[in-house]
Residue frames relative to the residue before (quaternion, step in Angstrom):
aa qw qx qy qz dx dy dz
X 1.0000 0.0000 0.0000 0.0000 0.00 0.00 0.00
X 0.4830 -0.6742 0.4731 0.2971 3.57 -0.91 0.88
X 0.5691 -0.5759 0.4364 0.3925 3.59 -1.12 0.49
X 0.4887 -0.6780 0.4780 0.2700 3.59 -1.12 0.75
X 0.6018 0.5221 -0.4016 0.4516 3.54 0.44 1.19
X 0.5117 -0.5886 0.5067 0.3674 3.52 -1.27 0.31
X 0.4670 -0.6948 0.4838 0.2552 3.50 -1.24 0.50
X 0.4060 -0.6344 0.5841 0.3026 3.55 -1.26 0.44
X 0.1192 -0.8084 0.5737 0.0566 3.66 -0.28 1.13
X 0.7081 -0.4479 0.3279 0.4363 3.54 -1.31 0.31
X 0.7818 0.3432 -0.1499 0.4985 3.57 0.93 -1.00
X 0.8174 0.0734 -0.0251 0.5709 3.66 1.10 0.02
X 0.4499 -0.6820 0.5126 0.2639 3.56 -1.32 0.17
X 0.2768 -0.7996 0.5116 0.1496 3.56 -1.22 0.29
X 0.5772 -0.6317 0.4243 0.2962 3.48 -1.32 0.38
X 0.4735 -0.5513 0.5995 0.3354 3.48 -1.40 0.30
X 0.2686 -0.8224 0.4803 0.1443 3.66 -0.71 0.93
X 0.6770 0.5157 -0.3931 0.3481 3.50 -1.42 -0.31
X 0.2291 0.8143 -0.5037 0.1753 3.58 0.88 0.85
X 0.4968 -0.6216 0.4980 0.3447 3.50 -1.23 0.38
X 0.6177 -0.5720 0.3912 0.3717 3.56 -1.22 0.59
X 0.0372 -0.7898 0.6122 0.0081 3.54 -1.21 0.65
X 0.2944 -0.7136 0.6113 0.1747 3.55 -1.11 0.81
X 0.6715 -0.5106 0.3388 0.4166 3.56 -1.19 0.49
X 0.1288 0.7654 -0.6192 0.1192 3.57 -0.82 1.06
X 0.6805 -0.4834 0.3572 0.4191 3.57 -1.29 0.36
X 0.1270 -0.7555 0.6349 0.0998 3.58 -1.16 0.75
X 0.5255 -0.6322 0.4638 0.3304 3.51 -1.15 0.74
X 0.6014 -0.5662 0.4185 0.3776 3.56 -1.28 0.46
X 0.2450 -0.7637 0.5766 0.1556 3.58 -1.27 0.21
X 0.4375 -0.6847 0.5183 0.2667 3.45 -1.13 0.81
X 0.6957 -0.4350 0.3178 0.4751 3.55 -1.27 0.16
X 0.4162 -0.7515 0.4575 0.2294 3.61 -0.61 1.09
X 0.2160 -0.7476 0.6068 0.1616 3.52 -1.20 0.44
X 0.6081 -0.5840 0.3791 0.3814 3.71 -1.04 0.53
X 0.0861 -0.7855 0.6126 0.0172 3.53 -1.21 0.57
X 0.0856 0.7981 -0.5851 0.1158 3.56 -0.68 1.18
X 0.2274 0.8091 -0.5016 0.2050 3.53 0.94 1.02
X 0.5392 -0.6012 0.4814 0.3407 3.49 -1.30 0.41
X 0.3607 0.7484 -0.4727 0.2938 3.55 1.35 0.00
X 0.7857 0.1738 -0.1042 0.5845 3.59 1.09 -0.77
X 0.0939 0.8360 -0.5278 0.1172 3.57 0.98 0.92
X 0.5949 -0.5752 0.4609 0.3206 3.46 -1.28 0.59
X 0.5646 -0.5448 0.4627 0.4126 3.64 -1.17 0.40
X 0.6368 -0.5588 0.3940 0.3563 3.49 -1.19 0.70
X 0.6261 0.5681 -0.3631 0.3917 3.63 0.99 -0.65
X 0.7258 0.4302 -0.2426 0.4789 3.53 1.17 -0.48
X 0.4975 0.6754 -0.4288 0.3353 3.57 1.19 -0.33
X 0.6465 0.5310 -0.3173 0.4465 3.52 0.95 -0.87
X 0.6319 0.5392 -0.3156 0.4586 3.56 1.05 -0.75
X 0.6418 0.5084 -0.3088 0.4840 3.55 1.02 -0.91
X 0.6332 0.5300 -0.3512 0.4414 3.65 0.87 -0.87
X 0.7282 0.4390 -0.2496 0.4634 3.61 0.93 -0.86
X 0.7901 0.1041 -0.0404 0.6027 3.55 1.11 -0.71
X 0.2698 -0.8442 0.4429 0.1356 3.57 -0.02 1.35
X 0.6670 0.4643 -0.3253 0.4835 3.66 1.16 -0.14
X 0.0144 0.7850 -0.6158 0.0662 3.54 -0.99 0.84
X 0.3106 -0.6979 0.6122 0.2041 3.59 -1.24 0.58
X 0.1136 -0.7630 0.6354 0.0336 3.57 -0.71 1.20
X 0.0227 -0.8450 0.5315 -0.0546 3.53 -0.13 1.27
X 0.2235 -0.7456 0.6141 0.1305 3.59 -0.96 0.92
X 0.1660 -0.7953 0.5817 0.0390 3.52 -0.98 0.97
X 0.0527 -0.8029 0.5936 -0.0111 3.58 0.00 1.32
X 0.2002 -0.8205 0.5302 0.0746 3.61 -0.82 0.93
X 0.6193 -0.5369 0.4203 0.3894 3.58 -1.23 0.39
X 0.6376 0.5636 -0.2994 0.4316 3.56 1.18 -0.65
X 0.5589 -0.6569 0.3564 0.3593 3.54 1.28 -0.24
X 0.5656 0.5623 -0.4068 0.4455 3.55 1.10 0.74
X 0.1713 -0.7443 0.6314 0.1338 3.56 -1.25 0.30
X 0.0017 -0.7866 0.6161 -0.0402 3.52 -1.08 0.88
X 0.2965 -0.7287 0.5858 0.1947 3.56 -1.24 0.55
X 0.0527 -0.7535 0.6550 0.0214 3.47 -1.17 0.88
X 0.1242 -0.8029 0.5786 0.0712 3.57 -0.62 1.05
X 0.1092 -0.8075 0.5777 0.0476 3.61 -0.73 1.04
X 0.1824 -0.7833 0.5891 0.0780 3.53 -0.78 1.14
X 0.4504 -0.6782 0.5003 0.2947 3.68 -0.82 0.83
X 0.5205 -0.6386 0.4575 0.3346 3.62 -1.09 0.56
X 0.5108 -0.6279 0.4887 0.3256 3.54 -1.22 0.65
X 0.7931 0.1766 -0.0680 0.5789 3.63 1.08 -0.73
X 0.1577 -0.7682 0.6118 0.1037 3.63 0.01 1.15
X 0.5635 -0.0722 -0.8086 -0.1528 1.62 -2.26 1.06
X 0.1997 0.7508 -0.5840 0.2355 3.59 1.07 0.70
X 0.4562 -0.6995 0.4737 0.2796 3.61 -0.84 0.85
X 0.6347 -0.5101 0.4041 0.4167 3.61 -1.26 0.20
X 0.3532 -0.6853 0.5879 0.2450 3.54 -1.34 0.30
X 0.2095 -0.7979 0.5573 0.0946 3.56 -1.12 0.55
X 0.1686 -0.7075 0.6737 0.1310 3.54 -1.20 0.74
X 0.1399 -0.8165 0.5602 0.0009 3.57 -0.56 1.25
X 0.1597 -0.8140 0.5567 0.0446 3.55 -0.72 1.16
X 0.6184 -0.6055 0.3593 0.3492 3.56 -1.01 0.78
X 0.4668 -0.6706 0.4806 0.3184 3.66 -0.82 0.74
X 0.1665 -0.7521 0.6295 0.1016 3.50 -1.31 0.47
X 0.5922 -0.5934 0.4249 0.3416 3.54 -1.21 0.47
X 0.0239 -0.7899 0.6127 -0.0108 3.54 -0.84 0.97
X 0.5295 -0.5421 0.4392 0.4826 3.64 -0.23 -1.29
X 0.5746 -0.6120 0.4286 0.3340 3.54 -1.12 0.65
X 0.0080 -0.7992 0.6001 -0.0317 3.61 -0.84 0.96
X 0.2762 -0.7523 0.5540 0.2255 3.58 -1.31 0.03
X 0.7751 0.0641 -0.0546 0.6262 3.49 1.36 -0.21
X 0.0260 -0.8177 0.5739 -0.0367 3.68 -0.87 0.84
X 0.2779 -0.7391 0.5937 0.1551 3.49 -1.27 0.59
X 0.7847 -0.3697 0.2240 0.4443 3.56 -1.33 0.23
X 0.3076 -0.7014 0.6156 0.1855 3.58 -1.16 0.75
X 0.1287 -0.7972 0.5889 0.0340 3.58 -0.69 1.17
X 0.2687 -0.7796 0.5498 0.1332 3.60 -0.83 1.04
X 0.0723 0.8129 -0.5685 0.1036 3.59 -0.77 0.89
X 0.2325 -0.7340 0.6112 0.1833 3.50 -1.44 -0.02
X 0.5465 -0.6045 0.4455 0.3707 3.54 -1.14 0.40
X 0.7219 -0.4728 0.2538 0.4369 3.66 -1.16 0.32
X 0.7160 0.4359 -0.2504 0.4845 3.61 1.04 -0.69
X 0.3723 -0.7650 0.4447 0.2800 3.57 1.37 -0.02
X 0.4469 0.6680 -0.4651 0.3710 3.53 0.99 0.93
X 0.7659 0.2184 -0.1484 0.5863 3.55 1.23 -0.17
X 0.1379 -0.8042 0.5781 0.0051 3.52 -0.95 1.13
X 0.0429 0.8200 -0.5567 0.1259 3.54 -0.87 0.94
X 0.3073 -0.6279 0.6645 0.2641 3.48 -1.48 0.25
X 0.0143 -0.7654 0.6389 0.0763 3.51 -1.38 0.36
X 0.1647 0.7803 -0.5871 0.1393 3.62 -1.14 0.55
X 0.4660 -0.6578 0.5259 0.2712 3.51 -1.44 -0.02
X 0.0014 -0.7902 0.6127 -0.0128 3.51 -1.19 0.57
X 0.3291 -0.7044 0.5913 0.2141 3.52 -1.38 0.42
X 0.0079 -0.7558 0.6547 -0.0024 3.47 -1.08 0.98
X 0.7903 -0.0656 -0.0126 0.6091 3.54 -0.20 1.31
X 0.7653 -0.3120 0.2294 0.5142 3.62 -0.73 -0.95
X 0.6083 0.5779 -0.3435 0.4219 3.62 1.21 0.25
X 0.3148 -0.7173 0.5935 0.1847 3.49 -1.21 0.68
X 0.0508 -0.7918 0.6085 0.0115 3.63 -0.80 0.96
X 0.2769 -0.6735 0.6551 0.2015 3.48 -1.45 0.43
X 0.1400 -0.7789 0.6034 0.0983 3.59 -0.87 0.88
X 0.0643 -0.7204 0.6875 0.0652 3.50 -1.26 0.62
X 0.0666 -0.8204 0.5677 -0.0178 3.56 -0.43 1.25
X 0.2320 -0.8372 0.4916 0.0596 3.48 -0.27 1.43
X 0.2712 -0.7647 0.5706 0.1267 3.56 -0.94 0.92
X 0.3394 -0.7297 0.5557 0.2085 3.60 -0.81 0.94
X 0.5288 -0.6407 0.4486 0.3295 3.53 -1.10 0.53
X 0.6429 0.4784 -0.2871 0.5248 3.51 1.36 -0.47
X 0.3971 -0.7711 0.4529 0.2065 3.57 -0.41 1.35
X 0.6163 0.5519 -0.3596 0.4316 3.63 1.22 -0.40
X 0.6616 0.4719 -0.3116 0.4925 3.62 1.17 -0.22
X 0.5516 -0.6477 0.4480 0.2749 3.55 -1.17 0.71
X 0.5022 -0.5833 0.5061 0.3891 3.63 -1.10 0.29
X 0.3490 -0.7334 0.5595 0.1651 3.55 -1.21 0.60
X 0.0971 -0.7985 0.5907 0.0643 3.65 -0.15 1.14
X 0.0355 -0.7811 0.6231 0.0190 3.59 -1.07 0.89
X 0.2224 -0.8155 0.5302 0.0660 3.52 -1.02 0.69
X 0.0442 -0.7986 0.5993 0.0327 3.61 -1.03 0.67
X 0.3981 -0.7017 0.5381 0.2442 3.62 -0.71 1.01
X 0.0295 -0.8179 0.5744 -0.0138 3.55 -0.80 1.03
X 0.8243 0.0091 -0.0333 0.5651 3.58 1.20 0.19
X 0.1654 -0.7604 0.6148 0.1281 3.58 -1.33 0.40
X 0.6307 0.5440 -0.3874 0.3951 3.56 -1.23 0.03
X 0.5306 0.6734 -0.3877 0.3385 3.59 1.15 0.36
X 0.2675 0.8096 -0.4855 0.1930 3.56 1.27 0.39
X 0.7484 0.4381 -0.2140 0.4496 3.52 0.91 -0.92
X 0.5611 0.5863 -0.3896 0.4355 3.58 1.30 0.13
X 0.2428 -0.8113 0.5235 0.0937 3.59 -0.75 1.10
X 0.8028 0.0980 -0.0107 0.5881 3.63 1.06 -0.59
X 0.0693 -0.7787 0.6219 0.0449 3.63 -1.00 0.78
X 0.0172 -0.7687 0.6393 0.0095 3.61 -1.22 0.56
X 0.1624 -0.7762 0.5971 0.1209 3.63 -1.14 0.47
X 0.1990 -0.7087 0.6578 0.1594 3.42 -1.40 0.50
X 0.1139 -0.8004 0.5884 -0.0128 3.52 -1.16 0.60
X 0.0272 0.8172 -0.5725 0.0605 3.63 0.16 1.28
X 0.0404 0.8664 -0.4841 0.1154 3.57 -0.06 1.32
X 0.5961 0.6527 -0.3369 0.3242 3.62 1.17 -0.30
X 0.7923 0.0684 -0.0157 0.6061 3.61 1.22 -0.38
X 0.5305 -0.5954 0.5060 0.3287 3.53 -1.42 0.11
X 0.5898 -0.2452 -0.7694 0.0015 1.56 -1.94 1.54
X 0.3736 -0.7212 0.5429 0.2135 3.54 -0.86 1.03
X 0.0227 0.7758 -0.6299 -0.0277 3.53 -1.26 0.38
X 0.0855 -0.7302 0.6727 0.0842 3.54 -1.42 0.41
X 0.0815 -0.8126 0.5770 -0.0148 3.49 -0.90 1.05
X 0.1922 -0.7076 0.6576 0.1730 3.56 -1.22 0.49
X 0.1541 -0.7643 0.6241 0.0508 3.54 -1.00 1.01
X 0.0458 -0.8159 0.5763 0.0057 3.54 -0.96 0.87
X 0.2475 -0.7658 0.5758 0.1444 3.59 -0.69 1.00
X 0.1624 -0.8255 0.5397 0.0301 3.53 -0.59 1.25
X 0.5759 -0.6024 0.4391 0.3356 3.59 -1.18 0.61
X 0.6094 0.5556 -0.3634 0.4335 3.66 1.20 -0.18
X 0.6197 -0.5856 0.3331 0.4026 3.56 1.35 0.29
X 0.6502 0.5090 -0.3295 0.4578 3.70 1.22 0.04
X 0.2940 -0.6797 0.6409 0.2021 3.48 -1.37 0.41
X 0.1643 -0.7974 0.5777 0.0572 3.55 -0.66 1.20
X 0.1520 -0.7678 0.6184 0.0708 3.55 -1.14 0.90
X 0.0811 -0.7699 0.6329 0.0062 3.52 -1.14 0.92
X 0.3382 -0.6985 0.5862 0.2326 3.53 -0.97 0.80
X 0.2758 -0.7415 0.5842 0.1813 3.55 -0.92 0.94
X 0.0134 -0.8021 0.5937 -0.0638 3.55 -0.46 1.23
X 0.8040 -0.1149 0.0194 0.5832 3.57 -0.29 1.27
X 0.7605 -0.2740 0.2338 0.5403 3.63 -0.59 -1.16
X 0.6540 0.5148 -0.3159 0.4555 3.59 1.26 0.12
X 0.3469 -0.7172 0.5700 0.2009 3.56 -1.39 0.04
X 0.1622 -0.7517 0.6325 0.0927 3.54 -1.15 0.75
X 0.3635 -0.7364 0.5306 0.2097 3.56 -0.63 1.15
X 0.1779 -0.7978 0.5721 0.0676 3.57 -0.92 0.98
X 0.6249 -0.5876 0.3117 0.4088 3.54 1.35 0.28
X 0.5348 -0.6436 0.4467 0.3165 3.56 -1.20 0.58
X 0.2697 -0.6987 0.6397 0.1729 3.54 -1.37 0.56
X 0.3129 -0.7831 0.5099 0.1698 3.59 -0.51 1.12
X 0.7040 0.5117 -0.3353 0.3607 3.56 -1.34 0.21
X 0.5865 0.5877 -0.3607 0.4249 3.63 1.20 0.34
X 0.3617 0.7715 -0.4776 0.2141 3.61 1.11 0.34
X 0.6610 0.5328 -0.2948 0.4385 3.57 1.19 -0.42
X 0.6571 0.5244 -0.3161 0.4397 3.62 1.25 0.02
X 0.2369 -0.7954 0.5520 0.0803 3.48 -1.24 0.76
X 0.8005 0.1369 -0.0579 0.5806 3.65 1.16 -0.43
X 0.0125 0.8112 -0.5802 0.0716 3.54 -1.10 0.75
X 0.0590 0.7531 -0.6553 -0.0045 3.54 -1.27 0.43
X 0.5074 -0.6197 0.5036 0.3239 3.61 -1.26 0.37
X 0.0979 -0.8018 0.5868 0.0561 3.58 -0.99 0.88
X 0.7710 0.1616 -0.1112 0.6058 3.59 1.30 -0.27
X 0.0409 0.7486 -0.6614 0.0237 3.59 -1.13 0.75
X 0.0920 0.7926 -0.5905 0.1214 3.51 -0.56 1.20
X 0.7017 -0.4542 0.3185 0.4470 3.58 -1.28 0.09
X 0.7941 0.3570 -0.1579 0.4659 3.62 1.05 -0.64
X 0.8127 0.0567 -0.0195 0.5795 3.59 1.24 -0.36
X 0.2401 -0.6674 0.6709 0.2162 3.51 -1.45 0.22
X 0.1373 -0.7558 0.6272 0.1284 3.54 -1.32 0.43
X 0.1928 -0.7611 0.6129 0.0887 3.55 -0.87 1.04
X 0.2578 -0.6955 0.6494 0.1678 3.52 -1.25 0.74
X 0.0359 -0.8341 0.5479 -0.0537 3.58 -0.62 1.14
X 0.2203 -0.7414 0.6163 0.1484 3.52 -1.28 0.66
X 0.3543 -0.7378 0.5418 0.1912 3.52 -0.81 1.02
X 0.6364 -0.5183 0.4169 0.3907 3.53 -1.36 0.43
X 0.6912 0.4733 -0.2996 0.4566 3.59 1.04 -0.43
X 0.6161 -0.6040 0.3243 0.3878 3.53 1.35 -0.02
X 0.4788 0.6437 -0.4453 0.3976 3.60 1.28 0.27
X 0.3163 -0.7181 0.5993 0.1584 3.50 -1.35 0.52
X 0.0024 0.8068 -0.5852 0.0815 3.59 -0.67 1.17
X 0.2424 -0.6723 0.6640 0.2198 3.49 -1.51 0.26
X 0.1466 -0.7322 0.6592 0.0884 3.49 -1.23 0.77
X 0.1961 -0.7790 0.5942 0.0401 3.56 -0.47 1.38
X 0.0261 -0.8332 0.5502 -0.0489 3.57 -0.31 1.23
X 0.2842 -0.7795 0.5267 0.1848 3.60 -0.40 1.17
X 0.5592 -0.5998 0.4647 0.3341 3.53 -1.21 0.61
X 0.5834 0.6146 -0.3764 0.3746 3.62 0.96 -0.80
X 0.5224 -0.6453 0.4633 0.3100 3.52 -1.01 1.00
X 0.8134 0.2929 -0.1982 0.4618 3.58 -1.05 0.79
X 0.5608 0.6206 -0.3984 0.3763 3.62 1.20 -0.34
X 0.3939 -0.7462 0.4943 0.2090 3.55 -0.90 0.85
X 0.5382 -0.6275 0.4361 0.3555 3.58 -1.11 0.62
X 0.2780 -0.7118 0.6153 0.1935 3.62 -1.21 0.50
X 0.1894 -0.7979 0.5694 0.0576 3.53 -0.56 1.23
X 0.0262 0.7715 -0.6356 0.0111 3.63 -1.00 0.85
X 0.4083 -0.6974 0.5528 0.2034 3.49 -1.05 1.00
X 0.2186 -0.7630 0.5950 0.1266 3.60 -0.85 0.99
X 0.7674 -0.1013 0.0899 0.6267 3.58 0.85 -1.00
X 0.4846 -0.7154 0.4491 0.2275 3.54 -1.00 0.95
X 0.8000 0.0405 0.0237 0.5981 3.60 1.23 -0.55
X 0.5894 0.6207 -0.4191 0.3028 3.57 -1.38 0.01
X 0.7458 0.3977 -0.2312 0.4819 3.65 1.21 -0.17
X 0.3320 0.7957 -0.4655 0.1999 3.58 1.22 0.30
X 0.6216 0.5883 -0.3361 0.3932 3.56 1.12 -0.57
X 0.6878 0.5540 -0.2528 0.3952 3.54 1.21 -0.68
X 0.2143 -0.7785 0.5834 0.0873 3.63 -1.06 0.92
X 0.8151 0.1173 -0.0939 0.5595 3.65 1.08 -0.24
X 0.1871 -0.7770 0.5941 0.0907 3.56 -1.26 0.60
X 0.1183 -0.7493 0.6475 0.0730 3.51 -1.14 0.69
X 0.0378 -0.8156 0.5774 -0.0001 3.61 -0.84 1.00
X 0.0604 0.7674 -0.6369 0.0426 3.56 -1.02 0.78
X 0.5576 -0.6372 0.4261 0.3187 3.53 -1.08 0.89
X 0.0356 -0.7784 0.6266 -0.0149 3.53 -1.25 0.71
X 0.8382 0.1188 -0.1414 0.5131 3.54 -0.72 1.15
X 0.6131 -0.6071 0.4119 0.2930 3.52 -1.39 0.09
X 0.6787 0.4848 -0.2980 0.4642 3.60 1.25 -0.06
X 0.6901 -0.5169 0.3003 0.4080 3.54 1.03 0.52
X 0.3831 0.7236 -0.4865 0.3048 3.53 1.19 0.43
X 0.1849 -0.7761 0.5962 0.0890 3.57 -1.21 0.63
X 0.2789 -0.7181 0.6170 0.1607 3.52 -1.08 0.93
X 0.1240 -0.8231 0.5541 -0.0046 3.60 -0.68 1.10
X 0.0963 -0.7278 0.6733 0.0882 3.51 -1.29 0.62
X 0.1055 -0.7757 0.6213 0.0337 3.57 -0.80 1.05
X 0.1616 -0.8233 0.5417 0.0513 3.57 -0.64 1.15
X 0.2610 -0.7320 0.6154 0.1320 3.57 -1.10 0.87
X 0.3189 -0.7959 0.4823 0.1792 3.61 -0.28 1.17
X 0.6140 0.5857 -0.3314 0.4125 3.55 1.15 -0.68
X 0.7844 0.2987 -0.1503 0.5224 3.48 0.98 -0.88
X 0.3512 -0.7704 0.4534 0.2784 3.54 1.39 -0.07
X 0.5039 0.6050 -0.4111 0.4594 3.50 1.13 0.90
X 0.1508 -0.7824 0.6000 0.0716 3.60 -1.38 0.28
X 0.2098 -0.7550 0.6092 0.1220 3.53 -1.17 0.64
X 0.2945 -0.7369 0.5846 0.1688 3.55 -1.15 0.78
X 0.0721 -0.7822 0.6187 -0.0128 3.48 -1.14 0.95
X 0.2158 -0.7143 0.6348 0.2007 3.56 -1.30 0.28
X 0.1001 -0.7966 0.5957 0.0207 3.60 -0.93 0.92
X 0.4236 -0.6625 0.5461 0.2889 3.61 -0.98 0.82
X 0.7066 -0.3704 0.3468 0.4932 3.56 -1.33 -0.12
X 0.5173 -0.6932 0.4138 0.2840 3.61 -0.72 1.12
X 0.1506 0.7723 -0.6000 0.1444 3.55 -0.86 1.03
X 0.6951 -0.4611 0.2671 0.4826 3.60 0.70 1.12
X 0.8301 -0.2082 0.1642 0.4905 3.54 -1.14 -0.73
X 0.5772 0.5858 -0.3603 0.4403 3.59 1.26 -0.22
X 0.4667 0.6858 -0.4396 0.3444 3.60 1.26 -0.12
X 0.3128 -0.7396 0.5644 0.1913 3.57 -0.87 0.92
X 0.0168 -0.7844 0.6197 -0.0183 3.62 -0.91 0.98
X 0.1215 -0.7678 0.6285 0.0259 3.52 -1.01 1.04
X 0.2267 -0.7520 0.6036 0.1368 3.61 -0.82 0.98
X 0.2660 -0.7654 0.5713 0.1306 3.56 -0.76 1.11
X 0.5696 -0.6235 0.3706 0.3865 3.57 1.14 -0.47
X 0.7429 -0.4331 0.3024 0.4112 3.52 -1.36 -0.04
X 0.4048 -0.7043 0.5471 0.2020 3.51 -1.07 0.99
X 0.3643 -0.7584 0.4890 0.2303 3.69 -0.67 0.92
X 0.5115 0.5849 -0.4442 0.4461 3.51 0.40 1.35
X 0.4095 -0.6792 0.5362 0.2887 3.58 -1.25 0.29
X 0.1281 -0.7915 0.5970 0.0254 3.58 -0.72 1.18
X 0.0178 0.8500 -0.5131 0.1180 3.47 0.25 1.49
X 0.3990 0.7653 -0.4392 0.2495 3.60 1.15 0.53
X 0.5380 -0.5799 0.4750 0.3855 3.54 -1.24 0.21
X 0.7363 -0.0663 -0.0037 0.6734 3.49 1.39 -0.30
X 0.3026 -0.7483 0.5507 0.2128 3.58 -1.18 -0.08
X 0.1616 -0.8413 0.5158 0.0083 3.56 -0.82 1.00
X 0.5156 -0.6123 0.5089 0.3166 3.56 -1.29 0.47
X 0.1791 -0.7253 0.6523 0.1282 3.49 -1.07 0.84
X 0.1498 0.8045 -0.5492 0.1692 3.55 -0.28 1.29
X 0.4945 -0.6337 0.4765 0.3561 3.59 -1.19 -0.45
X 0.7089 -0.4792 0.3095 0.4147 3.59 -1.26 0.40
X 0.8014 0.3321 -0.1473 0.4752 3.56 0.99 -0.84
X 0.4620 0.6295 -0.4781 0.4022 3.59 1.18 0.39
X 0.1327 -0.8190 0.5570 0.0367 3.60 -0.47 1.26
X 0.3649 -0.7242 0.5517 0.1949 3.54 -1.05 0.92
X 0.0359 -0.8096 0.5855 -0.0203 3.61 -0.74 0.96
X 0.2049 0.8596 -0.4464 0.1412 3.57 1.06 0.74
X 0.7346 0.2812 -0.2181 0.5778 3.66 1.30 -0.05
């Protein structure tokens, strides 16, 4: 049986698992997070050898409608076409959701408290979760929730960017709406500033962030017809997105995407999940460059992906540079 905790992956950290159930309740505020890479949440020994041989790994969170959360770590094969391997961790009680954004791992300034934070949709409401990790591994994490908005019924997918390594920093929430627009909100402290809708996104069903820089974010998006696109969105007010086709077909089965950086040249490790079959495939993608982008399919991950969506488990200061 796997240890009852999330793993500390190369690109992010993980949770101690087996939490008690929690309904939405107020969460305390949080100071500017700092990075944390302690052996306190080290990976199980069975996976350390895999990390040494293959430094890139997909740490995927699987939030379910039933109110659980689970980590699945997928390691690419050393010799394709051998499929990826998976480390599967026991689910823990969270709260029922229908859409979720990236989970960021952080610590307070004194490094005495460790937690994940992120955004989620429950019905028509937007919540911020802060999931605290006890220092005693025998105790469960404590997820807390604070309602931060309503009127989100027509949003089908959300994603967040988090540019934290230099000035000017920014954090955005993106929401894909059934009216065909992509909405962007600046995350300012515990509040949100609407930056207006971006038209022309009615044909898309899934998205995630693959780049976050001082001047732009880039979303990777799957269309309802199965095409793969990037949306380069400048930070500057009023600037229009630049859309580039990566592949014209082959991705119709997927309803969610998880992206994590891989390598020093802007490569991205991707997990595409098919909600109908509760399965997922792992891919590697070079730095995005339209149809010239190189994509390698590693194959099906040997695990059950029964989430309402699937999210990246990363840290506050891991920056995506996939374009």
